[in-house]
C-alpha positions in Angstrom: 0.0 0.0 0.0 2.9 2.4 0.7 6.2 2.8 -1.1 9.1 4.3 0.7 11.4 6.0 -1.9 15.0 6.2 -0.5 17.4 8.1 -2.7 21.0 7.5 -1.7 24.6 8.2 -2.5 27.7 7.1 -0.6 26.0 6.8 2.8 26.0 3.1 3.4 26.0 3.1 7.2 23.2 5.7 7.5 21.2 4.1 4.7 21.0 0.9 6.7 19.3 2.8 9.6 16.8 4.4 7.2 15.9 1.1 5.6 15.3 -0.5 8.9 13.1 2.3 10.1 10.9 1.9 7.0 10.7 -1.9 7.4 9.9 -1.4 11.1 6.4 0.0 10.5 3.4 -1.2 12.4 1.6 -1.0 9.0 3.4 -3.8 7.3 2.2 -3.3 3.7 5.3 -1.4 2.7 7.6 -1.5 -0.3 11.1 0.0 0.3 12.6 1.2 -3.0 16.2 2.3 -2.8 17.6 4.3 -5.7 21.4 4.4 -5.7 23.2 7.2 -7.5 26.2 5.0 -8.4 27.7 4.7 -4.9 31.1 3.1 -4.6 31.1 2.5 -0.8 29.4 -0.9 -0.7 25.9 0.4 -0.9 24.9 -2.2 -3.5 26.0 -5.2 -1.4 24.3 -3.8 1.7 20.9 -3.3 0.0 21.0 -6.5 -1.9 21.6 -8.3 1.5 18.6 -6.4 2.9 16.5 -7.5 -0.1 17.5 -11.1 0.5 16.5 -10.8 4.1 13.2 -9.0 3.4 11.5 -9.2 0.0 9.8 -5.8 0.6 13.2 -4.2 -0.3 13.9 -3.3 -3.9 17.1 -1.9 -5.3 18.0 0.1 -8.4 21.5 1.4 -9.2 22.0 4.2 -11.7 25.0 3.7 -14.1 26.1 7.2 -13.1 25.1 9.9 -10.6 22.1 11.8 -12.0 21.8 14.2 -9.0 19.7 13.9 -5.9 16.5 15.6 -7.1 16.5 13.8 -10.4 16.9 10.5 -8.4 13.8 11.3 -6.4 11.8 12.1 -9.6 13.0 8.8 -11.1 11.7 6.9 -8.0 8.4 8.7 -8.1 7.8 7.8 -11.7 8.0 4.1 -10.7 5.6 4.2 -7.7 2.8 1.6 -8.2 1.3 1.6 -4.7 -1.7 3.9 -3.7 0.6 5.9 -1.4 4.2 6.8 -1.2 6.7 8.9 0.8 10.3 10.1 0.3 12.9 9.3 3.0 16.4 10.7 2.8 19.1 8.1 3.4 20.1 9.8 6.7 16.6 10.3 8.2 14.5 7.9 10.3 10.8 7.0 10.4 9.1 6.2 13.7 7.2 2.9 13.6 3.7 4.4 13.4 4.2 6.8 10.5 2.3 4.9 7.9 -0.4 3.8 10.4 -0.9 7.5 11.2 -0.9 8.5 7.5 -3.4 5.8 6.6 -5.7 6.8 9.4 -5.7 10.5 8.3 -6.3 9.5 4.7 -9.3 7.5 5.8 -10.6 10.5 7.9 -10.0 13.0 5.1 -10.6 11.4 1.7 -10.1 14.7 -0.1 -6.6 15.2 1.3 -3.9 14.6 -1.4 -1.2 14.3 1.2 -0.8 13.9 4.9 1.9 15.7 6.9 2.8 14.4 10.3 5.2 16.0 12.8 9.0 15.6 12.4 11.6 16.2 15.0 14.7 17.8 13.6 17.7 16.7 15.5 21.5 16.6 15.4 23.4 13.4 14.6 23.8 12.9 18.4 20.0 13.0 18.9 19.7 16.5 20.3 16.4 18.1 19.4 16.8 21.5 17.6 13.5 22.1 15.9 9.9 20.8 15.5 7.9 22.5 12.7 4.6 21.3 14.2 5.2 23.8 17.1 4.1 26.6 14.6 1.0 24.8 13.4 -2.0 26.6 15.0 -4.5 24.3 13.4 -4.4 20.7 12.3 -6.8 18.4 10.4 -8.0 19.1 6.9 -6.8 22.3 5.2 -8.5 23.4 2.0 -6.2 24.4 -0.9 -6.2 28.1 0.0 -5.3 27.6 3.7 -2.8 24.8 2.7 -1.1 27.1 0.2 -0.8 29.9 2.7 0.8 27.6 5.2 3.3 26.1 2.7 4.4 29.4 1.3 4.5 30.9 4.8 7.2 28.5 5.9 4.9 26.4 8.1 5.0 23.3 5.9 5.7 19.8 7.2 9.2 18.2 6.8 9.0 15.9 3.8 10.4 13.0 5.9 6.9 12.6 7.3 4.7 13.4 4.4 2.7 10.6 2.7 1.3 11.4 -0.8 -1.4 9.8 -2.9 -0.1 8.1 -6.0 -2.5 10.0 -8.3 -0.7 13.2 -7.5 2.1 12.1 -9.8 -0.4 11.9 -12.7 -1.9 15.2 -11.8 1.0 17.5 -11.0 4.0 15.4 -11.9 7.1 14.5 -9.9 9.3 16.8 -8.0 11.2 19.4 -10.2 14.9 18.3 -10.5 15.7 22.0 -11.1 14.3 23.2 -7.8 17.4 22.4 -5.8 17.1 22.7 -2.1 13.6 24.1 -2.5 12.4 20.8 -4.1 9.9 20.2 -1.2 8.5 23.7 -1.1 8.1 23.8 -4.9 6.2 20.5 -4.8 3.9 21.6 -1.9 3.0 24.8 -3.8 2.2 22.9 -7.0 0.0 20.4 -5.0 -1.7 22.9 -2.7 -2.6 25.3 -5.5 -5.1 22.7 -6.5 -5.7 20.3 -3.6 -6.4 20.1 0.1 -4.1 18.3 2.6 -4.3 17.0 6.1 -1.9 17.8 8.9 -1.4 16.1 12.3 1.0 17.0 15.2 1.7 13.3 16.0 5.4 12.8 15.8 6.3 10.3 13.2 10.0 10.6 12.4 13.4 12.4 12.5 15.1 14.8 10.1 18.9 14.7 10.9 20.9 17.9 10.6 24.6 17.4 10.0 27.6 19.8 10.2 27.7 19.8 6.4 24.3 21.6 6.5 26.3 24.7 7.4 27.1 25.1 3.7 23.6 24.4 2.5 23.4 25.4 -1.2 25.3 28.7 -0.7 24.3 31.7 -2.8 22.6 29.4 -5.2 19.7 29.5 -2.8 19.0 33.0 -4.1 18.7 31.7 -7.7 16.5 28.8 -6.5 14.1 31.2 -4.9 14.1 33.4 -7.9 13.1 30.5 -10.1 10.3 29.6 -7.7 9.2 33.2 -7.6 9.1 33.3 -11.4 6.9 30.2 -11.4 4.5 31.9 -9.0 4.5 35.3 -10.8 0.7 35.3 -11.1 0.1 35.6 -7.4 1.4 38.8 -5.8 1.3 37.6 -2.1 3.1 34.4 -2.9 5.8 36.3 -4.7 6.2 38.8 -1.8 6.3 36.0 0.8 8.9 34.0 -1.1 11.1 37.0 -1.7 11.2 37.7 2.1 12.1 34.0 2.7 14.8 34.3 0.0 16.4 37.3 1.7 16.3 35.6 5.2 17.9 32.5 3.7 20.7 34.5 2.2 21.4 36.2 5.5 21.5 32.8 7.2 23.8 31.3 4.6 26.2 34.3 4.9 26.4 33.9 8.6 26.9 30.1 8.4 29.6 30.7 5.8 31.4 33.0 8.2 31.0 30.4 11.0 32.9 28.0 8.7 35.5 30.7 8.1 34.4 30.7 4.5 34.7 34.4 3.8 34.3 34.1 0.0 31.0 32.2 0.5 29.8 34.9 2.9 30.7 37.7 0.5 29.0 35.9 -2.4 25.8 35.6 -0.3 26.0 39.2 0.6 26.3 40.2 -3.1 23.3 38.1 -3.9 21.3 39.8 -1.1 22.3 43.2 -2.3 21.3 42.4 -5.9 17.8 41.8 -4.6 17.7 45.3 -3.0 18.5 44.5 0.6 21.6 46.7 0.6 21.7 47.5 4.3 21.9 43.8 5.4 24.3 43.1 2.6 26.6 45.9 3.7 26.5 44.6 7.3 27.5 41.1 6.2 30.4 42.5 4.0 31.6 44.5 7.1 31.5 41.3 9.2 33.4 39.5 6.5 36.1 42.2 6.5 36.3 42.0 10.3 36.6 38.2 10.3 39.8 38.6 8.3 41.5 40.2 11.3 39.5 38.5 14.1 40.0 34.8 14.0 37.8 34.2 17.0 34.7 35.6 15.1 33.9 32.3 13.2 34.1 30.4 16.5 31.7 33.0 18.2 29.3 32.7 15.3 29.3 28.9 15.5 28.7 29.0 19.3 25.9 31.5 18.9 24.3 29.3 16.2 24.5 26.2 18.4 23.0 28.0 21.3 20.2 29.4 19.2 19.4 25.9 18.0 19.3 24.5 21.5 17.0 27.3 22.7 14.8 26.8 19.6 14.5 23.1 20.4 13.4 23.8 23.9 10.9 26.4 22.8 9.4 24.0 20.3 9.0 21.3 23.0 7.4 23.9 25.4 4.9 24.9 22.7 4.0 21.4 21.8 3.5 20.6 25.5 1.1 23.5 25.8 -0.7 22.1 22.7 -1.1 18.8 24.5 1.1 16.8 22.1 1.8 13.4 23.6 5.5 12.9 24.0 6.3 16.6 24.6 5.8 16.2 28.4 9.1 14.3 28.8 10.9 15.9 25.8 10.1 13.1 23.4 12.3 10.7 25.4 10.8 7.5 24.1 11.0 8.7 20.5 14.6 9.8 20.9 15.4 6.5 22.5 14.2 4.7 19.4 16.4 6.9 17.2 19.4 6.2 19.4 18.7 2.5 19.5 18.6 2.3 15.7 21.8 4.3 15.4 23.6 2.2 18.0 22.5 -1.0 16.2 23.7 0.2 12.9 27.0 1.3 14.3 27.7 -2.4 14.8 25.9 -4.9 12.6 22.9 -3.6 10.7 19.6 -5.4 11.4 19.0 -5.5 7.7 22.1 -7.6 7.2 21.2 -10.3 9.8 18.3 -12.6 9.0 14.5 -12.3 9.0 14.3 -14.0 12.4 17.0 -11.9 14.0 15.7 -8.7 12.6 12.2 -9.5 13.8 13.5 -10.3 17.2 15.3 -7.0 17.5 12.2 -5.0 16.3 11.0 -2.5 18.9 7.5 -2.4 20.1 5.2 0.3 18.6 5.7 3.8 20.1 2.7 5.1 22.0 
């Protein structure tokens, strides 16, 4: 009934954890389709072993790397089940994700996708963000309300979004040219025409890595410009996306400085200035000049960024607790324990490389 599309490249150890989380679902009617962008780290052997142990796993290896977004589109074109989701090879599903999604699809037949809550964490399992903390209303959202939420930056993390298969026939696959805005671009295309359903129930983890400091660099500005051009007929969408673009460029500039990448920060500042925000561009250029003579500045920016994430994570938990979200009362201890259990297991021998009996024996009980 569900297909889990897992695009991957050179992440064998993390991929094993992602596969296991997809197979570990309480809703067992799942097909896990791994699309490999020509990895050379032993990914093929790992996934073929997983497929031998569990016939629900399927593997396809591209002759050459076609790019991450194109790989996702390739996988979407081959979905044959009524529902599907996209799981990055370093992220993790909680066991009840598809159970929750199916329940919401049955409650809201008009919804073309269901978005559940994702906890955004560091590789060590520290909670830094939960998008659901900003969701003032859940349930069925008509296309107008859904579009406002997606464009306004309150969309669900794609890790825990389940789509109906007919969407692919209606609006197509993700746009390989959308870059880091692949998810936002797809949400906008869908919500322009269709309603969706949202639930605050936590159903998975999006893992932030140190490499995320570089993000897409100043190219993010061009990605936003392309998305803005596609939305040119709707003034409020254009204005909202333009504001997001400028905030993203400021963030990228500061992250570049935190990595002591002054050329990257300067390039982001120039991109920001080219869109008319000359004041903030000038401020970033000044900081870039100071960093040349103040080697402690990148360290200070990194520390401030880390502190900000920790505070944001605590604020999200506090908001979700006030909203009555189960799990927030103890800081999602049980959910985080599941993530750490999977990670610890895959640090040794992956459960997908054992045997069906062993894997089933190590399967954790359903959460909540």
